[in-house]
MIRO-481240 format. One record per residue (C-alpha): residue in three letters; x, y, z negated. Coordinates in nm, 4 decimals, decimal comma, always signed. Layout:
{"ALA" {X Y Z}}
...
***
This chain:
{"MET" {+6,3116 -3,6703 +0,7806}}
{"GLY" {+5,9677 -3,5174 +0,8315}}
{"LEU" {+5,7757 -3,2453 +0,6498}}
{"ALA" {+5,6436 -3,4859 +0,3867}}
{"THR" {+5,9974 -3,5865 +0,2881}}
{"LEU" {+6,1170 -3,2255 +0,2780}}
{"LEU" {+5,8222 -3,1310 +0,0584}}
{"ALA" {+5,8805 -3,4267 -0,1714}}
{"ARG" {+6,2448 -3,3199 -0,2184}}
{"GLU" {+6,1461 -2,9594 -0,2893}}
{"GLN" {+5,8846 -3,0763 -0,5392}}
{"ARG" {+6,1347 -3,2977 -0,7216}}
{"ALA" {+6,3831 -3,0116 -0,7427}}
{"TYR" {+6,1099 -2,7776 -0,8662}}
{"LEU" {+5,9806 -3,0169 -1,1334}}
{"GLY" {+6,3337 -3,1056 -1,2404}}
{"ARG" {+6,4169 -2,7520 -1,3561}}
{"ASP" {+6,4232 -2,6376 -1,7168}}
{"ARG" {+6,0647 -2,5280 -1,7830}}
{"SER" {+6,1208 -2,3876 -2,1314}}
{"LEU" {+6,0514 -2,0293 -2,0121}}
{"TRP" {+5,7591 -2,1131 -1,7842}}
{"GLY" {+5,4892 -2,0960 -2,0516}}
{"PRO" {+5,3555 -1,7420 -1,9891}}
{"HIS" {+5,3564 -1,7946 -1,6113}}
{"LEU" {+5,1717 -2,1251 -1,6354}}
{"GLU" {+4,9149 -1,9797 -1,8735}}
{"ARG" {+4,8397 -1,6850 -1,6431}}
{"THR" {+4,8295 -1,8995 -1,3307}}
{"ARG" {+4,6066 -2,1648 -1,4845}}
{"ALA" {+4,3724 -1,9013 -1,6246}}
{"PHE" {+4,3416 -1,7244 -1,2895}}
{"LEU" {+4,3041 -2,0381 -1,0785}}
{"GLY" {+4,0790 -2,1948 -1,3412}}
{"GLU" {+3,8397 -1,9022 -1,3075}}
{"GLY" {+3,8259 -1,9704 -0,9348}}
{"LEU" {+3,7654 -2,3425 -0,9874}}
{"ALA" {+3,4952 -2,2878 -1,2483}}
{"SER" {+3,3078 -2,0341 -1,0360}}
{"ALA" {+3,3277 -2,2337 -0,7112}}
{"ARG" {+3,0081 -2,3099 -0,5273}}
{"ASP" {+2,9175 -2,4670 -0,1944}}
{"GLY" {+3,2405 -2,6677 -0,1796}}
{"LEU" {+3,5994 -2,6077 -0,2894}}
{"VAL" {+3,9422 -2,6766 -0,1399}}
{"ILE" {+4,2710 -2,6198 -0,3251}}
{"LEU" {+4,5527 -2,5416 -0,0816}}
{"GLY" {+4,9010 -2,6189 -0,2129}}
{"ALA" {+4,7531 -2,8299 -0,4916}}
{"GLY" {+5,0894 -2,9950 -0,5543}}
{"SER" {+5,1288 -3,2104 -0,8611}}
{"GLY" {+4,8607 -3,0214 -1,0528}}
{"LEU" {+5,1056 -2,8448 -1,2833}}
{"GLU" {+4,9500 -2,5031 -1,2144}}
{"VAL" {+4,5984 -2,6225 -1,1243}}
{"PRO" {+4,3495 -2,6998 -1,4075}}
{"TRP" {+4,1609 -2,9731 -1,2215}}
{"GLY" {+3,9304 -3,0332 -1,5172}}
{"LEU" {+3,7474 -2,7112 -1,4278}}
{"ALA" {+3,6938 -2,8055 -1,0635}}
{"PRO" {+3,3488 -2,9192 -0,9496}}
{"PRO" {+3,3028 -3,2810 -0,8354}}
{"GLY" {+3,4179 -3,3409 -0,4798}}
{"ALA" {+3,6790 -3,0632 -0,4776}}
{"THR" {+3,9456 -3,1356 -0,2152}}
{"GLY" {+4,3195 -3,1052 -0,2680}}
{"TRP" {+4,5564 -3,0149 +0,0144}}
{"ASP" {+4,9320 -3,0713 -0,0048}}
{"ALA" {+5,1609 -3,2370 +0,2490}}
{"ASP" {+5,3799 -3,3889 -0,0243}}
{"PRO" {+5,2838 -3,7599 -0,0069}}
{"TRP" {+5,3027 -3,7952 -0,3875}}
{"SER" {+5,0926 -3,4908 -0,4745}}
{"ARG" {+4,7651 -3,6800 -0,5036}}
{"VAL" {+4,9211 -3,9487 -0,7235}}
{"ARG" {+5,0858 -3,6920 -0,9526}}
{"THR" {+4,7517 -3,5136 -0,9858}}
{"LEU" {+4,5899 -3,8435 -1,0826}}
{"VAL" {+4,8560 -3,9076 -1,3485}}
{"ARG" {+4,8385 -3,5523 -1,4876}}
{"HIS" {+4,4615 -3,4916 -1,4722}}
{"ARG" {+4,3013 -3,8360 -1,4280}}
{"VAL" {+4,1402 -3,7055 -1,1087}}
{"TRP" {+4,1546 -3,8991 -0,7803}}
{"ALA" {+4,0421 -3,6183 -0,5536}}
{"PRO" {+3,9750 -3,6191 -0,1792}}
{"TRP" {+4,2998 -3,5054 -0,0179}}
{"GLU" {+4,4490 -3,3590 +0,2988}}
{"PHE" {+4,8191 -3,4140 +0,3693}}
{"GLN" {+4,8560 -3,1876 +0,6744}}
{"ASP" {+5,0942 -2,8983 +0,7340}}
{"LEU" {+4,9178 -2,5726 +0,6434}}
{"THR" {+5,1112 -2,3725 +0,9024}}
{"GLY" {+5,0448 -2,6150 +1,1841}}
{"GLY" {+5,3910 -2,5348 +1,3187}}
{"MET" {+5,6536 -2,7149 +1,1102}}
{"ALA" {+5,6776 -3,0175 +1,3422}}
{"GLU" {+5,7239 -2,7935 +1,6474}}
{"LEU" {+5,9906 -2,5929 +1,4647}}
{"ALA" {+6,1793 -2,9075 +1,3620}}
{"ALA" {+6,1641 -3,0495 +1,7149}}
{"THR" {+6,2851 -2,7201 +1,8613}}
{"ALA" {+6,5766 -2,7098 +1,6175}}
{"ALA" {+6,6726 -3,0677 +1,7058}}
{"ARG" {+6,6694 -2,9886 +2,0790}}
{"ALA" {+6,8826 -2,6791 +2,0281}}
{"ALA" {+7,1388 -2,8544 +1,8100}}
{"ARG" {+7,2054 -3,1438 +2,0511}}
{"GLN" {+7,2399 -3,1826 +2,4248}}
{"PRO" {+6,9288 -3,3733 +2,5399}}
{"TRP" {+7,1141 -3,5611 +2,8190}}
{"SER" {+7,4004 -3,6865 +2,6022}}
{"GLY" {+7,2879 -3,6501 +2,2415}}
{"ARG" {+7,6124 -3,4738 +2,1612}}
{"THR" {+7,6117 -3,1972 +1,9050}}
{"ARG" {+7,6469 -2,8479 +2,0519}}
{"ALA" {+7,8906 -2,5977 +1,9047}}
{"THR" {+7,7216 -2,4595 +1,5948}}
{"ARG" {+7,7272 -2,0907 +1,6893}}
{"THR" {+7,6096 -2,1660 +2,0442}}
{"ALA" {+7,3263 -2,3854 +1,9184}}
{"ALA" {+7,2253 -2,1303 +1,6529}}
{"ARG" {+7,1996 -1,8509 +1,9110}}
{"ARG" {+7,0037 -2,0783 +2,1434}}
{"LEU" {+6,7666 -2,1769 +1,8638}}
{"ALA" {+6,7113 -1,8149 +1,7586}}
{"GLY" {+6,5824 -1,7346 +2,1068}}
{"LEU" {+6,3564 -2,0398 +2,1164}}
{"ILE" {+6,2056 -1,9787 +1,7729}}
{"ARG" {+6,0875 -1,6334 +1,8747}}
{"SER" {+5,8465 -1,7946 +2,1212}}
{"LEU" {+5,6891 -2,0345 +1,8694}}
{"ASP" {+5,3403 -1,9657 +1,7364}}
{"PRO" {+5,2478 -2,1320 +1,4030}}
{"ALA" {+4,8715 -2,0797 +1,4229}}
{"ALA" {+4,7471 -2,2856 +1,1218}}
{"ALA" {+4,5262 -2,4824 +1,3637}}
{"PRO" {+4,4698 -2,7903 +1,1391}}
{"LEU" {+4,3511 -2,5691 +0,8533}}
{"ALA" {+4,1251 -2,3651 +1,0832}}
{"ALA" {+3,9650 -2,6817 +1,2195}}
{"TRP" {+3,9128 -2,8261 +0,8708}}
{"LEU" {+3,7528 -2,5062 +0,7399}}
{"ARG" {+3,5178 -2,4860 +1,0392}}
{"ARG" {+3,4145 -2,8468 +0,9837}}
{"HIS" {+3,3666 -2,8381 +0,6052}}
{"ARG" {+3,2807 -2,4694 +0,5441}}
{"PRO" {+3,3778 -2,4557 +0,1733}}
{"GLY" {+3,2371 -2,1670 -0,0261}}
{"THR" {+3,5620 -2,1236 -0,2204}}
{"VAL" {+3,9264 -2,1566 -0,1173}}
{"VAL" {+4,1988 -2,1566 -0,3842}}
{"VAL" {+4,5564 -2,0993 -0,2634}}
{"ALA" {+4,7843 -2,2321 -0,5356}}
{"ASN" {+5,1329 -2,0834 -0,4945}}
{"VAL" {+5,2058 -2,2303 -0,1513}}
{"MET" {+5,2788 -1,9411 +0,0884}}
{"GLY" {+5,6251 -1,8856 -0,0527}}
{"GLN" {+5,7187 -2,2381 +0,0608}}
{"PHE" {+5,6674 -2,1647 +0,4312}}
{"GLY" {+6,0014 -1,9907 +0,4740}}
{"VAL" {+6,1925 -2,2347 +0,2535}}
{"LEU" {+6,0663 -2,5349 +0,4507}}
{"ALA" {+6,1422 -2,3593 +0,7797}}
{"GLN" {+6,5011 -2,3077 +0,6653}}
{"ARG" {+6,5305 -2,6696 +0,5520}}
{"SER" {+6,3998 -2,7929 +0,8891}}
{"VAL" {+6,6608 -2,5879 +1,0739}}
{"GLU" {+6,9419 -2,7014 +0,8438}}
{"LYS" {+6,8458 -3,0664 +0,8858}}
{"ALA" {+6,8886 -3,0394 +1,2631}}
{"PHE" {+7,2446 -2,9116 +1,2205}}
{"GLY" {+7,3475 -3,1821 +0,9747}}
{"PRO" {+7,6491 -3,0921 +0,7607}}
{"ALA" {+7,7281 -2,7781 +0,9648}}
{"SER" {+7,5726 -2,4529 +0,8451}}
{"PRO" {+7,3816 -2,2683 +1,1204}}
{"TRP" {+7,3786 -1,9394 +0,9278}}
{"VAL" {+7,6233 -1,6508 +0,9608}}
{"ALA" {+7,8365 -1,6712 +0,6476}}
{"ASP" {+7,9395 -1,3051 +0,6316}}
{"PRO" {+7,6436 -1,0789 +0,5364}}
{"GLU" {+7,8360 -0,7795 +0,6709}}
{"ASP" {+7,8894 -0,9330 +1,0162}}
{"PRO" {+7,8119 -0,6497 +1,2631}}
{"GLY" {+7,6015 -0,8842 +1,4745}}
{"GLY" {+7,3848 -0,9849 +1,1800}}
{"ASP" {+7,2371 -1,3335 +1,1774}}
{"PRO" {+7,0021 -1,3799 +1,4773}}
{"LEU" {+6,8893 -1,7210 +1,3545}}
{"ASP" {+6,7985 -1,5926 +1,0091}}
{"GLU" {+6,6049 -1,3067 +1,1688}}
{"ALA" {+6,4233 -1,5505 +1,3977}}
{"VAL" {+6,3291 -1,7835 +1,1103}}
{"ARG" {+6,2036 -1,4901 +0,9061}}
{"GLY" {+5,9983 -1,3774 +1,2051}}
{"TRP" {+5,8513 -1,7271 +1,2345}}
{"THR" {+5,7698 -1,7210 +0,8624}}
{"ALA" {+5,5918 -1,3856 +0,8927}}
{"ARG" {+5,3837 -1,5184 +1,1831}}
{"ALA" {+5,2993 -1,8327 +0,9854}}
{"VAL" {+5,1861 -1,6301 +0,6819}}
{"GLU" {+4,9829 -1,3897 +0,8985}}
{"ALA" {+4,8106 -1,6759 +1,0833}}
{"PHE" {+4,7377 -1,8578 +0,7569}}
{"LEU" {+4,5790 -1,5461 +0,6047}}
{"ALA" {+4,3801 -1,4790 +0,9228}}
{"VAL" {+4,2340 -1,8296 +0,9059}}
{"LEU" {+4,1408 -1,7766 +0,5405}}
{"GLY" {+3,9760 -1,4454 +0,6225}}
{"ALA" {+3,7775 -1,5979 +0,9090}}
{"SER" {+3,6451 -1,8712 +0,6784}}
{"GLY" {+3,4219 -1,6203 +0,4966}}
{"ALA" {+3,4831 -1,8069 +0,1691}}
{"ASP" {+3,5606 -1,6697 -0,1754}}
{"LEU" {+3,9414 -1,6566 -0,1967}}
{"TRP" {+4,1627 -1,6975 -0,5019}}
{"LEU" {+4,5313 -1,6636 -0,4133}}
{"VAL" {+4,8458 -1,6941 -0,6230}}
{"HIS" {+5,1820 -1,6642 -0,4482}}
{"ASP" {+5,5421 -1,5499 -0,4737}}
{"ARG" {+5,5515 -1,1813 -0,3845}}
{"GLY" {+5,9263 -1,1501 -0,4373}}
{"VAL" {+6,2295 -1,3360 -0,5645}}
{"LEU" {+6,4957 -1,1557 -0,7707}}
{"PHE" {+6,8516 -1,2759 -0,8194}}
{"GLY" {+7,0990 -1,1482 -1,0765}}
{"PRO" {+7,1543 -1,1322 -1,4529}}
{"ALA" {+7,0094 -0,7828 -1,5077}}
{"PRO" {+6,6964 -0,7693 -1,7294}}
{"VAL" {+6,3892 -0,6712 -1,5298}}
{"ALA" {+6,0340 -0,5608 -1,6080}}
{"LEU" {+5,7316 -0,4557 -1,4032}}
{"GLY" {+5,5827 -0,1090 -1,4176}}
{"PRO" {+5,2223 -0,0241 -1,3193}}
{"LEU" {+5,0898 -0,1842 -0,9996}}
{"ARG" {+5,2405 +0,0009 -0,7012}}
{"GLU" {+5,3131 -0,0544 -0,3345}}
{"PRO" {+5,5471 -0,1746 -0,2116}}
{"TRP" {+5,6026 -0,4362 -0,4787}}
{"THR" {+5,9664 -0,3331 -0,5168}}
{"ALA" {+5,8497 +0,0053 -0,6494}}
{"GLN" {+5,7231 -0,1743 -0,9618}}
{"LEU" {+6,0627 -0,3109 -1,0551}}
{"GLN" {+6,2309 -0,1685 -1,3622}}
{"ALA" {+6,5801 -0,3172 -1,3911}}
{"ALA" {+6,8699 -0,2314 -1,6184}}
{"GLY" {+7,1241 -0,3193 -1,3485}}
{"GLU" {+7,1600 -0,4321 -0,9895}}
{"LEU" {+6,9375 -0,7080 -0,8558}}
{"GLU" {+6,9160 -0,8777 -0,5186}}
{"ALA" {+6,5553 -0,8944 -0,3978}}
{"ASP" {+6,4180 -1,1318 -0,1358}}
{"ASP" {+6,0723 -1,1247 +0,0225}}
{"PRO" {+5,9474 -1,4829 +0,0819}}
{"LEU" {+5,6499 -1,3461 +0,2800}}
{"CYS" {+5,8830 -1,1579 +0,5159}}
{"GLY" {+5,7034 -0,8253 +0,5033}}
{"VAL" {+5,3425 -0,9436 +0,5201}}
{"ASP" {+5,1097 -0,7314 +0,3038}}
{"VAL" {+4,8614 -0,9838 +0,1659}}
{"PRO" {+4,6037 -0,7404 +0,0166}}
{"ARG" {+4,5630 -0,5779 +0,3595}}
{"ALA" {+4,5076 -0,9082 +0,5370}}
{"PHE" {+4,1323 -0,9139 +0,4723}}
{"PRO" {+3,9808 -0,5962 +0,6233}}
{"GLY" {+3,6188 -0,5428 +0,5312}}
{"ARG" {+3,6387 -0,7794 +0,2339}}
{"GLU" {+3,6249 -0,6636 -0,1278}}
{"LEU" {+3,9537 -0,7046 -0,3163}}
{"GLU" {+3,8131 -0,7599 -0,6638}}
{"ARG" {+4,1357 -0,8447 -0,8473}}
{"HIS" {+4,5024 -0,7677 -0,7837}}
{"GLN" {+4,7733 -0,8312 -1,0400}}
{"ARG" {+5,1425 -0,9182 -1,0641}}
{"TRP" {+5,3676 -1,0688 -1,3306}}
{"LEU" {+5,7209 -1,2023 -1,3706}}
{"TRP" {+5,8131 -1,5701 -1,3744}}
{"PRO" {+6,1699 -1,6515 -1,4895}}
{"VAL" {+6,2214 -1,9696 -1,2863}}
{"ALA" {+6,5872 -2,0316 -1,3721}}
{"THR" {+6,8930 -1,8492 -1,5000}}
{"GLY" {+6,9485 -1,5514 -1,2738}}
{"GLN" {+6,6325 -1,6157 -1,0696}}
{"THR" {+6,2996 -1,4428 -1,1395}}
{"HIS" {+5,9902 -1,4560 -0,9211}}
{"VAL" {+5,7434 -1,1689 -0,8901}}
{"MET" {+5,4056 -1,3387 -0,8762}}
{"GLU" {+5,0920 -1,1917 -0,7189}}
{"ALA" {+4,7294 -1,2943 -0,7719}}
{"LEU" {+4,4370 -1,1806 -0,5581}}
{"ARG" {+4,0630 -1,2383 -0,5801}}
{"VAL" {+3,8869 -1,1630 -0,2497}}
{"ARG" {+3,5080 -1,1738 -0,2319}}
{"ARG" {+3,3412 -1,3939 +0,0265}}
{"ALA" {+3,2177 -1,2210 +0,3407}}
{"MET" {+2,8584 -1,1037 +0,3364}}
{"LEU" {+2,6191 -1,2509 +0,5920}}
{"GLY" {+2,6321 -1,0589 +0,9152}}
{"GLN" {+2,9954 -0,9524 +0,8774}}
***
């Protein structure tokens, strides 16, 4: 099972959810991304284009390229928008295949093919993952070759960590590689290693975007909240958790693993920065973030 299959499964699960409460999120996302599509010049690429649910392709200029490793993303976009766009199906991190191969080697003895003891394999894998470097090389090469004037990032960065976890779990089969007890005094070295890999992948991805010099329009998961307590957002503050106004206890997860996206583009003008809530499912709310970063001036 490769990345394309994992992405296809995640996309089916995502599209199969009850979308009755998604209206305000979809409206805000489509309006923001649509502004980026309509203002694009000198070439446009849409990273994480997916099935086109959040991307108003009708506003994109002719020749705009979609990028999503899900093998059905281009077809779903055709069905939804009647657009058969040029498409790239590569891994945006450039490191998922290496991570999956490393997990497979750690989980099984290479000389016999036998499965290692789960805890032993998990500790071994944690050490190996810390040496991996997801450098977003395919994206960097594509941007150097095509030099688009506008890059739209359509809610894809939050998938990096999820797909990394799925790749690790696949290597272990039915056994769980994670420490079950959150209060275990030794913590979970594998979870920490995967989160470190995710942070490096996000940082490398943003560095490649910054080096492109293009206009950037980014929408992504800033946080994921779990629990039944009602929640609202106060005025824009840092860190993002300082904005939360909840009537009870919530569990908060950071899908970007500590990376501060607005600070990832030094010397570039951050023209727009906003956040809103997206109730994805019962007991699960995403804190969404949207950024508009001006293209680099000549000579920078």
